[in-house]
TORKOL-4160 file (C-alpha; in steps of 0.2 Angstrom, whole numbers, padded with zeros to 4 digits, m for minus):
427
<pt num="1" X="0576" Y="m0168" Z="m0063"/>
<pt num="2" X="0577" Y="m0166" Z="m0045"/>
<pt num="3" X="0572" Y="m0148" Z="m0039"/>
<pt num="4" X="0585" Y="m0139" Z="m0028"/>
<pt num="5" X="0575" Y="m0131" Z="m0014"/>
<pt num="6" X="0584" Y="m0114" Z="m0013"/>
<pt num="7" X="0574" Y="m0110" Z="0006"/>
<pt num="8" X="0593" Y="m0107" Z="0015"/>
<pt num="9" X="0593" Y="m0091" Z="0005"/>
<pt num="10" X="0577" Y="m0085" Z="0005"/>
<pt num="11" X="0576" Y="m0088" Z="0023"/>
<pt num="12" X="0591" Y="m0078" Z="0029"/>
<pt num="13" X="0585" Y="m0064" Z="0020"/>
<pt num="14" X="0568" Y="m0065" Z="0027"/>
<pt num="15" X="0575" Y="m0066" Z="0046"/>
<pt num="16" X="0587" Y="m0052" Z="0043"/>
<pt num="17" X="0572" Y="m0041" Z="0038"/>
<pt num="18" X="0563" Y="m0047" Z="0052"/>
<pt num="19" X="0575" Y="m0045" Z="0064"/>
<pt num="20" X="0577" Y="m0027" Z="0059"/>
<pt num="21" X="0557" Y="m0023" Z="0060"/>
<pt num="22" X="0561" Y="m0007" Z="0050"/>
<pt num="23" X="0555" Y="m0017" Z="0032"/>
<pt num="24" X="0548" Y="m0033" Z="0029"/>
<pt num="25" X="0551" Y="m0030" Z="0010"/>
<pt num="26" X="0563" Y="m0047" Z="0007"/>
<pt num="27" X="0574" Y="m0045" Z="m0009"/>
<pt num="28" X="0569" Y="m0061" Z="m0018"/>
<pt num="29" X="0579" Y="m0057" Z="m0032"/>
<pt num="30" X="0588" Y="m0074" Z="m0040"/>
<pt num="31" X="0577" Y="m0084" Z="m0025"/>
<pt num="32" X="0563" Y="m0096" Z="m0033"/>
<pt num="33" X="0545" Y="m0092" Z="m0026"/>
<pt num="34" X="0543" Y="m0105" Z="m0012"/>
<pt num="35" X="0523" Y="m0106" Z="m0018"/>
<pt num="36" X="0530" Y="m0113" Z="m0036"/>
<pt num="37" X="0546" Y="m0124" Z="m0028"/>
<pt num="38" X="0531" Y="m0132" Z="m0018"/>
<pt num="39" X="0520" Y="m0133" Z="m0033"/>
<pt num="40" X="0535" Y="m0141" Z="m0044"/>
<pt num="41" X="0538" Y="m0154" Z="m0032"/>
<pt num="42" X="0523" Y="m0159" Z="m0031"/>
<pt num="43" X="0520" Y="m0161" Z="m0051"/>
<pt num="44" X="0538" Y="m0170" Z="m0052"/>
<pt num="45" X="0535" Y="m0180" Z="m0039"/>
<pt num="46" X="0528" Y="m0194" Z="m0048"/>
<pt num="47" X="0524" Y="m0207" Z="m0035"/>
<pt num="48" X="0526" Y="m0206" Z="m0016"/>
<pt num="49" X="0527" Y="m0221" Z="m0003"/>
<pt num="50" X="0526" Y="m0219" Z="0016"/>
<pt num="51" X="0535" Y="m0234" Z="0024"/>
<pt num="52" X="0527" Y="m0233" Z="0043"/>
<pt num="53" X="0536" Y="m0240" Z="0058"/>
<pt num="54" X="0530" Y="m0248" Z="0071"/>
<pt num="55" X="0511" Y="m0246" Z="0076"/>
<pt num="56" X="0507" Y="m0234" Z="0091"/>
<pt num="57" X="0493" Y="m0219" Z="0093"/>
<pt num="58" X="0505" Y="m0208" Z="0084"/>
<pt num="59" X="0506" Y="m0217" Z="0070"/>
<pt num="60" X="0488" Y="m0223" Z="0069"/>
<pt num="61" X="0486" Y="m0206" Z="0068"/>
<pt num="62" X="0500" Y="m0203" Z="0055"/>
<pt num="63" X="0493" Y="m0218" Z="0042"/>
<pt num="64" X="0474" Y="m0210" Z="0045"/>
<pt num="65" X="0482" Y="m0193" Z="0040"/>
<pt num="66" X="0488" Y="m0202" Z="0025"/>
<pt num="67" X="0477" Y="m0212" Z="0018"/>
<pt num="68" X="0462" Y="m0201" Z="0018"/>
<pt num="69" X="0472" Y="m0191" Z="0005"/>
<pt num="70" X="0476" Y="m0205" Z="m0004"/>
<pt num="71" X="0493" Y="m0205" Z="0000"/>
<pt num="72" X="0504" Y="m0224" Z="m0003"/>
<pt num="73" X="0506" Y="m0233" Z="0014"/>
<pt num="74" X="0513" Y="m0248" Z="0017"/>
<pt num="75" X="0523" Y="m0255" Z="0034"/>
<pt num="76" X="0538" Y="m0259" Z="0039"/>
<pt num="77" X="0543" Y="m0278" Z="0041"/>
<pt num="78" X="0554" Y="m0291" Z="0045"/>
<pt num="79" X="0553" Y="m0311" Z="0039"/>
<pt num="80" X="0555" Y="m0323" Z="0054"/>
<pt num="81" X="0537" Y="m0329" Z="0057"/>
<pt num="82" X="0531" Y="m0344" Z="0049"/>
<pt num="83" X="0517" Y="m0337" Z="0041"/>
<pt num="84" X="0528" Y="m0325" Z="0032"/>
<pt num="85" X="0533" Y="m0306" Z="0035"/>
<pt num="86" X="0525" Y="m0294" Z="0048"/>
<pt num="87" X="0525" Y="m0278" Z="0053"/>
<pt num="88" X="0538" Y="m0274" Z="0065"/>
<pt num="89" X="0540" Y="m0269" Z="0087"/>
<pt num="90" X="0547" Y="m0256" Z="0089"/>
<pt num="91" X="0564" Y="m0262" Z="0095"/>
<pt num="92" X="0565" Y="m0268" Z="0075"/>
<pt num="93" X="0562" Y="m0253" Z="0065"/>
<pt num="94" X="0577" Y="m0248" Z="0061"/>
<pt num="95" X="0585" Y="m0265" Z="0058"/>
<pt num="96" X="0595" Y="m0269" Z="0042"/>
<pt num="97" X="0583" Y="m0281" Z="0034"/>
<pt num="98" X="0569" Y="m0274" Z="0034"/>
<pt num="99" X="0555" Y="m0277" Z="0021"/>
<pt num="100" X="0537" Y="m0270" Z="0018"/>
<pt num="101" X="0521" Y="m0274" Z="0019"/>
<pt num="102" X="0503" Y="m0267" Z="0015"/>
<pt num="103" X="0486" Y="m0276" Z="0018"/>
<pt num="104" X="0488" Y="m0286" Z="0004"/>
<pt num="105" X="0505" Y="m0295" Z="0007"/>
<pt num="106" X="0523" Y="m0293" Z="0002"/>
<pt num="107" X="0531" Y="m0277" Z="m0006"/>
<pt num="108" X="0543" Y="m0279" Z="m0014"/>
<pt num="109" X="0549" Y="m0265" Z="m0023"/>
<pt num="110" X="0548" Y="m0244" Z="m0026"/>
<pt num="111" X="0533" Y="m0237" Z="m0035"/>
<pt num="112" X="0533" Y="m0240" Z="m0053"/>
<pt num="113" X="0540" Y="m0226" Z="m0067"/>
<pt num="114" X="0556" Y="m0218" Z="m0067"/>
<pt num="115" X="0565" Y="m0224" Z="m0050"/>
<pt num="116" X="0572" Y="m0204" Z="m0050"/>
<pt num="117" X="0556" Y="m0196" Z="m0050"/>
<pt num="118" X="0549" Y="m0207" Z="m0034"/>
<pt num="119" X="0551" Y="m0203" Z="m0017"/>
<pt num="120" X="0551" Y="m0215" Z="m0003"/>
<pt num="121" X="0548" Y="m0206" Z="0017"/>
<pt num="122" X="0553" Y="m0216" Z="0032"/>
<pt num="123" X="0542" Y="m0217" Z="0046"/>
<pt num="124" X="0551" Y="m0220" Z="0062"/>
<pt num="125" X="0559" Y="m0235" Z="0052"/>
<pt num="126" X="0576" Y="m0239" Z="0042"/>
<pt num="127" X="0572" Y="m0238" Z="0024"/>
<pt num="128" X="0573" Y="m0256" Z="0017"/>
<pt num="129" X="0584" Y="m0259" Z="0004"/>
<pt num="130" X="0583" Y="m0262" Z="m0013"/>
<pt num="131" X="0575" Y="m0246" Z="m0017"/>
<pt num="132" X="0589" Y="m0239" Z="m0030"/>
<pt num="133" X="0587" Y="m0223" Z="m0034"/>
<pt num="134" X="0571" Y="m0218" Z="m0028"/>
<pt num="135" X="0572" Y="m0202" Z="m0015"/>
<pt num="136" X="0574" Y="m0204" Z="0003"/>
<pt num="137" X="0565" Y="m0192" Z="0017"/>
<pt num="138" X="0566" Y="m0195" Z="0033"/>
<pt num="139" X="0552" Y="m0193" Z="0046"/>
<pt num="140" X="0560" Y="m0198" Z="0063"/>
<pt num="141" X="0565" Y="m0190" Z="0082"/>
<pt num="142" X="0571" Y="m0206" Z="0089"/>
<pt num="143" X="0590" Y="m0207" Z="0084"/>
<pt num="144" X="0604" Y="m0194" Z="0082"/>
<pt num="145" X="0602" Y="m0185" Z="0066"/>
<pt num="146" X="0584" Y="m0187" Z="0063"/>
<pt num="147" X="0575" Y="m0171" Z="0061"/>
<pt num="148" X="0565" Y="m0170" Z="0076"/>
<pt num="149" X="0580" Y="m0176" Z="0085"/>
<pt num="150" X="0585" Y="m0167" Z="0100"/>
<pt num="151" X="0572" Y="m0153" Z="0098"/>
<pt num="152" X="0567" Y="m0145" Z="0115"/>
<pt num="153" X="0547" Y="m0143" Z="0121"/>
<pt num="154" X="0543" Y="m0126" Z="0113"/>
<pt num="155" X="0546" Y="m0135" Z="0097"/>
<pt num="156" X="0537" Y="m0151" Z="0099"/>
<pt num="157" X="0524" Y="m0149" Z="0086"/>
<pt num="158" X="0540" Y="m0146" Z="0073"/>
<pt num="159" X="0550" Y="m0159" Z="0079"/>
<pt num="160" X="0536" Y="m0176" Z="0083"/>
<pt num="161" X="0533" Y="m0188" Z="0068"/>
<pt num="162" X="0516" Y="m0182" Z="0066"/>
<pt num="163" X="0523" Y="m0165" Z="0064"/>
<pt num="164" X="0534" Y="m0168" Z="0050"/>
<pt num="165" X="0522" Y="m0177" Z="0041"/>
<pt num="166" X="0507" Y="m0160" Z="0045"/>
<pt num="167" X="0521" Y="m0149" Z="0036"/>
<pt num="168" X="0527" Y="m0161" Z="0022"/>
<pt num="169" X="0508" Y="m0162" Z="0016"/>
<pt num="170" X="0505" Y="m0144" Z="0017"/>
<pt num="171" X="0521" Y="m0140" Z="0007"/>
<pt num="172" X="0514" Y="m0154" Z="m0006"/>
<pt num="173" X="0499" Y="m0143" Z="m0003"/>
<pt num="174" X="0487" Y="m0157" Z="0005"/>
<pt num="175" X="0485" Y="m0151" Z="0021"/>
<pt num="176" X="0467" Y="m0142" Z="0022"/>
<pt num="177" X="0460" Y="m0151" Z="0036"/>
<pt num="178" X="0454" Y="m0138" Z="0048"/>
<pt num="179" X="0449" Y="m0119" Z="0047"/>
<pt num="180" X="0459" Y="m0107" Z="0035"/>
<pt num="181" X="0466" Y="m0091" Z="0042"/>
<pt num="182" X="0470" Y="m0077" Z="0030"/>
<pt num="183" X="0488" Y="m0072" Z="0034"/>
<pt num="184" X="0482" Y="m0055" Z="0024"/>
<pt num="185" X="0496" Y="m0043" Z="0019"/>
<pt num="186" X="0511" Y="m0039" Z="0030"/>
<pt num="187" X="0516" Y="m0025" Z="0021"/>
<pt num="188" X="0528" Y="m0010" Z="0024"/>
<pt num="189" X="0519" Y="0005" Z="0025"/>
<pt num="190" X="0533" Y="0014" Z="0025"/>
<pt num="191" X="0553" Y="0014" Z="0031"/>
<pt num="192" X="0552" Y="0011" Z="0049"/>
<pt num="193" X="0533" Y="0005" Z="0051"/>
<pt num="194" X="0527" Y="m0015" Z="0048"/>
<pt num="195" X="0508" Y="m0018" Z="0047"/>
<pt num="196" X="0506" Y="m0037" Z="0051"/>
<pt num="197" X="0490" Y="m0046" Z="0052"/>
<pt num="198" X="0477" Y="m0041" Z="0067"/>
<pt num="199" X="0478" Y="m0057" Z="0075"/>
<pt num="200" X="0498" Y="m0058" Z="0074"/>
<pt num="201" X="0500" Y="m0044" Z="0090"/>
<pt num="202" X="0500" Y="m0055" Z="0106"/>
<pt num="203" X="0496" Y="m0072" Z="0099"/>
<pt num="204" X="0509" Y="m0076" Z="0084"/>
<pt num="205" X="0522" Y="m0091" Z="0089"/>
<pt num="206" X="0536" Y="m0092" Z="0078"/>
<pt num="207" X="0541" Y="m0110" Z="0080"/>
<pt num="208" X="0555" Y="m0111" Z="0068"/>
<pt num="209" X="0551" Y="m0096" Z="0056"/>
<pt num="210" X="0535" Y="m0090" Z="0045"/>
<pt num="211" X="0536" Y="m0088" Z="0027"/>
<pt num="212" X="0539" Y="m0106" Z="0022"/>
<pt num="213" X="0524" Y="m0119" Z="0018"/>
<pt num="214" X="0525" Y="m0130" Z="0033"/>
<pt num="215" X="0530" Y="m0119" Z="0044"/>
<pt num="216" X="0518" Y="m0118" Z="0061"/>
<pt num="217" X="0511" Y="m0103" Z="0069"/>
<pt num="218" X="0500" Y="m0100" Z="0085"/>
<pt num="219" X="0486" Y="m0089" Z="0088"/>
<pt num="220" X="0481" Y="m0090" Z="0107"/>
<pt num="221" X="0482" Y="m0107" Z="0110"/>
<pt num="222" X="0478" Y="m0114" Z="0093"/>
<pt num="223" X="0489" Y="m0120" Z="0082"/>
<pt num="224" X="0489" Y="m0117" Z="0063"/>
<pt num="225" X="0500" Y="m0124" Z="0048"/>
<pt num="226" X="0507" Y="m0112" Z="0032"/>
<pt num="227" X="0500" Y="m0117" Z="0015"/>
<pt num="228" X="0509" Y="m0103" Z="0003"/>
<pt num="229" X="0520" Y="m0087" Z="0004"/>
<pt num="230" X="0524" Y="m0076" Z="m0007"/>
<pt num="231" X="0535" Y="m0060" Z="m0009"/>
<pt num="232" X="0527" Y="m0046" Z="m0017"/>
<pt num="233" X="0535" Y="m0033" Z="m0027"/>
<pt num="234" X="0528" Y="m0019" Z="m0017"/>
<pt num="235" X="0537" Y="m0028" Z="m0002"/>
<pt num="236" X="0518" Y="m0035" Z="0006"/>
<pt num="237" X="0519" Y="m0054" Z="0010"/>
<pt num="238" X="0506" Y="m0064" Z="0008"/>
<pt num="239" X="0502" Y="m0079" Z="0018"/>
<pt num="240" X="0491" Y="m0092" Z="0021"/>
<pt num="241" X="0487" Y="m0106" Z="0036"/>
<pt num="242" X="0476" Y="m0121" Z="0039"/>
<pt num="243" X="0471" Y="m0125" Z="0058"/>
<pt num="244" X="0476" Y="m0142" Z="0067"/>
<pt num="245" X="0465" Y="m0149" Z="0074"/>
<pt num="246" X="0467" Y="m0151" Z="0094"/>
<pt num="247" X="0471" Y="m0171" Z="0095"/>
<pt num="248" X="0483" Y="m0167" Z="0082"/>
<pt num="249" X="0492" Y="m0155" Z="0093"/>
<pt num="250" X="0491" Y="m0166" Z="0107"/>
<pt num="251" X="0497" Y="m0180" Z="0100"/>
<pt num="252" X="0511" Y="m0173" Z="0094"/>
<pt num="253" X="0516" Y="m0167" Z="0113"/>
<pt num="254" X="0512" Y="m0181" Z="0120"/>
<pt num="255" X="0521" Y="m0191" Z="0106"/>
<pt num="256" X="0537" Y="m0180" Z="0109"/>
<pt num="257" X="0538" Y="m0175" Z="0124"/>
<pt num="258" X="0524" Y="m0180" Z="0138"/>
<pt num="259" X="0534" Y="m0175" Z="0154"/>
<pt num="260" X="0538" Y="m0157" Z="0145"/>
<pt num="261" X="0519" Y="m0156" Z="0141"/>
<pt num="262" X="0513" Y="m0162" Z="0158"/>
<pt num="263" X="0524" Y="m0148" Z="0166"/>
<pt num="264" X="0518" Y="m0136" Z="0155"/>
<pt num="265" X="0533" Y="m0133" Z="0142"/>
<pt num="266" X="0524" Y="m0135" Z="0126"/>
<pt num="267" X="0516" Y="m0117" Z="0121"/>
<pt num="268" X="0497" Y="m0120" Z="0119"/>
<pt num="269" X="0495" Y="m0138" Z="0127"/>
<pt num="270" X="0488" Y="m0136" Z="0145"/>
<pt num="271" X="0494" Y="m0154" Z="0156"/>
<pt num="272" X="0472" Y="m0156" Z="0164"/>
<pt num="273" X="0465" Y="m0155" Z="0146"/>
<pt num="274" X="0481" Y="m0167" Z="0139"/>
<pt num="275" X="0479" Y="m0179" Z="0152"/>
<pt num="276" X="0460" Y="m0182" Z="0151"/>
<pt num="277" X="0465" Y="m0183" Z="0132"/>
<pt num="278" X="0478" Y="m0198" Z="0135"/>
<pt num="279" X="0466" Y="m0208" Z="0147"/>
<pt num="280" X="0455" Y="m0207" Z="0133"/>
<pt num="281" X="0466" Y="m0211" Z="0118"/>
<pt num="282" X="0475" Y="m0226" Z="0127"/>
<pt num="283" X="0460" Y="m0232" Z="0132"/>
<pt num="284" X="0455" Y="m0233" Z="0114"/>
<pt num="285" X="0471" Y="m0237" Z="0109"/>
<pt num="286" X="0471" Y="m0253" Z="0120"/>
<pt num="287" X="0451" Y="m0257" Z="0116"/>
<pt num="288" X="0448" Y="m0255" Z="0134"/>
<pt num="289" X="0437" Y="m0244" Z="0145"/>
<pt num="290" X="0445" Y="m0226" Z="0153"/>
<pt num="291" X="0442" Y="m0233" Z="0170"/>
<pt num="292" X="0454" Y="m0247" Z="0168"/>
<pt num="293" X="0468" Y="m0237" Z="0161"/>
<pt num="294" X="0466" Y="m0224" Z="0175"/>
<pt num="295" X="0464" Y="m0241" Z="0188"/>
<pt num="296" X="0479" Y="m0246" Z="0179"/>
<pt num="297" X="0489" Y="m0228" Z="0182"/>
<pt num="298" X="0485" Y="m0227" Z="0201"/>
<pt num="299" X="0492" Y="m0244" Z="0202"/>
<pt num="300" X="0506" Y="m0239" Z="0194"/>
<pt num="301" X="0509" Y="m0224" Z="0204"/>
<pt num="302" X="0510" Y="m0233" Z="0222"/>
<pt num="303" X="0522" Y="m0244" Z="0215"/>
<pt num="304" X="0530" Y="m0229" Z="0212"/>
<pt num="305" X="0531" Y="m0221" Z="0228"/>
<pt num="306" X="0535" Y="m0237" Z="0235"/>
<pt num="307" X="0551" Y="m0241" Z="0226"/>
<pt num="308" X="0567" Y="m0239" Z="0231"/>
<pt num="309" X="0579" Y="m0227" Z="0226"/>
<pt num="310" X="0595" Y="m0228" Z="0216"/>
<pt num="311" X="0610" Y="m0216" Z="0212"/>
<pt num="312" X="0614" Y="m0214" Z="0193"/>
<pt num="313" X="0626" Y="m0204" Z="0194"/>
<pt num="314" X="0635" Y="m0199" Z="0212"/>
<pt num="315" X="0649" Y="m0190" Z="0221"/>
<pt num="316" X="0662" Y="m0196" Z="0231"/>
<pt num="317" X="0650" Y="m0196" Z="0249"/>
<pt num="318" X="0635" Y="m0207" Z="0240"/>
<pt num="319" X="0647" Y="m0218" Z="0235"/>
<pt num="320" X="0654" Y="m0221" Z="0251"/>
<pt num="321" X="0642" Y="m0219" Z="0263"/>
<pt num="322" X="0626" Y="m0222" Z="0252"/>
<pt num="323" X="0612" Y="m0210" Z="0250"/>
<pt num="324" X="0617" Y="m0197" Z="0264"/>
<pt num="325" X="0599" Y="m0190" Z="0266"/>
<pt num="326" X="0597" Y="m0190" Z="0245"/>
<pt num="327" X="0579" Y="m0189" Z="0239"/>
<pt num="328" X="0574" Y="m0190" Z="0220"/>
<pt num="329" X="0580" Y="m0181" Z="0208"/>
<pt num="330" X="0598" Y="m0170" Z="0207"/>
<pt num="331" X="0605" Y="m0161" Z="0220"/>
<pt num="332" X="0621" Y="m0153" Z="0225"/>
<pt num="333" X="0628" Y="m0163" Z="0243"/>
<pt num="334" X="0631" Y="m0153" Z="0257"/>
<pt num="335" X="0646" Y="m0162" Z="0263"/>
<pt num="336" X="0656" Y="m0163" Z="0247"/>
<pt num="337" X="0646" Y="m0151" Z="0235"/>
<pt num="338" X="0647" Y="m0166" Z="0223"/>
<pt num="339" X="0632" Y="m0168" Z="0209"/>
<pt num="340" X="0621" Y="m0183" Z="0216"/>
<pt num="341" X="0606" Y="m0188" Z="0205"/>
<pt num="342" X="0594" Y="m0203" Z="0209"/>
<pt num="343" X="0579" Y="m0209" Z="0203"/>
<pt num="344" X="0567" Y="m0222" Z="0210"/>
<pt num="345" X="0573" Y="m0241" Z="0205"/>
<pt num="346" X="0559" Y="m0253" Z="0196"/>
<pt num="347" X="0570" Y="m0265" Z="0190"/>
<pt num="348" X="0562" Y="m0278" Z="0199"/>
<pt num="349" X="0566" Y="m0290" Z="0215"/>
<pt num="350" X="0558" Y="m0305" Z="0223"/>
<pt num="351" X="0546" Y="m0295" Z="0229"/>
<pt num="352" X="0538" Y="m0288" Z="0213"/>
<pt num="353" X="0542" Y="m0302" Z="0203"/>
<pt num="354" X="0531" Y="m0295" Z="0189"/>
<pt num="355" X="0543" Y="m0281" Z="0186"/>
<pt num="356" X="0553" Y="m0294" Z="0179"/>
<pt num="357" X="0552" Y="m0299" Z="0160"/>
<pt num="358" X="0537" Y="m0288" Z="0156"/>
<pt num="359" X="0531" Y="m0269" Z="0157"/>
<pt num="360" X="0521" Y="m0262" Z="0175"/>
<pt num="361" X="0504" Y="m0257" Z="0165"/>
<pt num="362" X="0505" Y="m0239" Z="0162"/>
<pt num="363" X="0521" Y="m0236" Z="0171"/>
<pt num="364" X="0527" Y="m0221" Z="0161"/>
<pt num="365" X="0510" Y="m0212" Z="0163"/>
<pt num="366" X="0511" Y="m0216" Z="0179"/>
<pt num="367" X="0526" Y="m0208" Z="0184"/>
<pt num="368" X="0525" Y="m0191" Z="0170"/>
<pt num="369" X="0510" Y="m0186" Z="0181"/>
<pt num="370" X="0519" Y="m0189" Z="0199"/>
<pt num="371" X="0534" Y="m0180" Z="0191"/>
<pt num="372" X="0546" Y="m0194" Z="0196"/>
<pt num="373" X="0560" Y="m0201" Z="0186"/>
<pt num="374" X="0566" Y="m0221" Z="0185"/>
<pt num="375" X="0574" Y="m0236" Z="0180"/>
<pt num="376" X="0564" Y="m0252" Z="0174"/>
<pt num="377" X="0564" Y="m0269" Z="0168"/>
<pt num="378" X="0574" Y="m0279" Z="0165"/>
<pt num="379" X="0561" Y="m0280" Z="0151"/>
<pt num="380" X="0560" Y="m0292" Z="0138"/>
<pt num="381" X="0561" Y="m0287" Z="0118"/>
<pt num="382" X="0553" Y="m0295" Z="0105"/>
<pt num="383" X="0573" Y="m0299" Z="0095"/>
<pt num="384" X="0575" Y="m0308" Z="0112"/>
<pt num="385" X="0586" Y="m0295" Z="0120"/>
<pt num="386" X="0582" Y="m0288" Z="0140"/>
<pt num="387" X="0583" Y="m0268" Z="0140"/>
<pt num="388" X="0582" Y="m0257" Z="0156"/>
<pt num="389" X="0574" Y="m0242" Z="0152"/>
<pt num="390" X="0576" Y="m0225" Z="0162"/>
<pt num="391" X="0563" Y="m0208" Z="0161"/>
<pt num="392" X="0564" Y="m0193" Z="0169"/>
<pt num="393" X="0570" Y="m0175" Z="0165"/>
<pt num="394" X="0585" Y="m0170" Z="0154"/>
<pt num="395" X="0597" Y="m0172" Z="0169"/>
<pt num="396" X="0592" Y="m0189" Z="0176"/>
<pt num="397" X="0594" Y="m0196" Z="0157"/>
<pt num="398" X="0611" Y="m0188" Z="0154"/>
<pt num="399" X="0615" Y="m0196" Z="0171"/>
<pt num="400" X="0609" Y="m0212" Z="0165"/>
<pt num="401" X="0616" Y="m0213" Z="0147"/>
<pt num="402" X="0634" Y="m0206" Z="0154"/>
<pt num="403" X="0634" Y="m0212" Z="0169"/>
<pt num="404" X="0624" Y="m0226" Z="0176"/>
<pt num="405" X="0622" Y="m0238" Z="0160"/>
<pt num="406" X="0639" Y="m0237" Z="0157"/>
<pt num="407" X="0645" Y="m0245" Z="0174"/>
<pt num="408" X="0630" Y="m0258" Z="0173"/>
<pt num="409" X="0641" Y="m0265" Z="0157"/>
<pt num="410" X="0625" Y="m0260" Z="0145"/>
<pt num="411" X="0627" Y="m0260" Z="0126"/>
<pt num="412" X="0616" Y="m0251" Z="0111"/>
<pt num="413" X="0612" Y="m0236" Z="0124"/>
<pt num="414" X="0598" Y="m0222" Z="0114"/>
<pt num="415" X="0588" Y="m0211" Z="0120"/>
<pt num="416" X="0589" Y="m0192" Z="0122"/>
<pt num="417" X="0588" Y="m0180" Z="0135"/>
<pt num="418" X="0577" Y="m0169" Z="0129"/>
<pt num="419" X="0563" Y="m0180" Z="0125"/>
<pt num="420" X="0566" Y="m0187" Z="0144"/>
<pt num="421" X="0569" Y="m0206" Z="0139"/>
<pt num="422" X="0582" Y="m0219" Z="0135"/>
<pt num="423" X="0587" Y="m0238" Z="0136"/>
<pt num="424" X="0603" Y="m0251" Z="0137"/>
<pt num="425" X="0602" Y="m0271" Z="0132"/>
<pt num="426" X="0609" Y="m0279" Z="0147"/>
<pt num="427" X="0625" Y="m0290" Z="0139"/>
């Protein structure tokens, strides 16, 4: 039996009560209790399977979260190697011929039991064919239609893939890593007054909405996920939360919108703390020392500063007279009033041959620390194609996707202006 989650009706009623600030009573007549729904959802799913895409620091953290809770995890894979299927690279994660493997070999179907009672979660990858009637949940933020695509920095936790996994584990009553908060009773004492928990005043941040298991809240700079919520007949609400470990919060911010996080646009994330944590986490992922990683960042920053400018979107003057004094960023031309958007050009030349076909070590990290936008490449990909990538603020990414990439004939362009990345393949 499929459970119909009637969150929408519940959310509308709760939003109406919250917006009036007169009474926190939510009319629950005919609306099934969210806590009970979560329990039914957990009990009804006889099997769950998580298929993970390409490996990176965020995916490693996701895998650790899942395996520590006994969840079944496999990896999206492709055939082609002489030794058999292998885990996908990022450029292959959405191919239409995926299979899935675990540590013991090839996975060839959904878990046992009634397929209609199986839920398959795909995390930053496509759903392999042959999954039958299994229910499918997408966990992703890379492409239009993904739950986290286009979400702004203030919603980084709910938008990131690791945040989506945390929310789902909370809904399944499987997340209890951090210290528990007791939300206490949120009671409508009389018509016109609401008694909120003491920690609410001056500290509460509503990323989506507080009132559904899996929603995120913040106190000071500490994030928590809601575990359960119930409405009582006397108009009070009872909610409980679990703190999210700091490294998972930083992982979410770094993966969803690192540039915005370095600019201080992610609530509860200190840019200096994030910078220090990033150096350590990247060194651990690469099996190198922090000093080596920081040295690569310094070399890449030097290269960025020396790189020439390139116009992604130009006015009439820039098209006829070159840069006309344009600096990196987006400016209004003083001569004609048109918009000119320039970035650093690291697409490689004879003086920098190592920028052709291979990534400059730590280039994205270096550019984001400097606050510089750039294009780079051509980069060789696992499928044999070459691509150009762009990194910057939303205006840079839009200019790349809407103007520069089409003018250069790039194909299969992709990107998310809110997250600050884009790319396209050479024809």
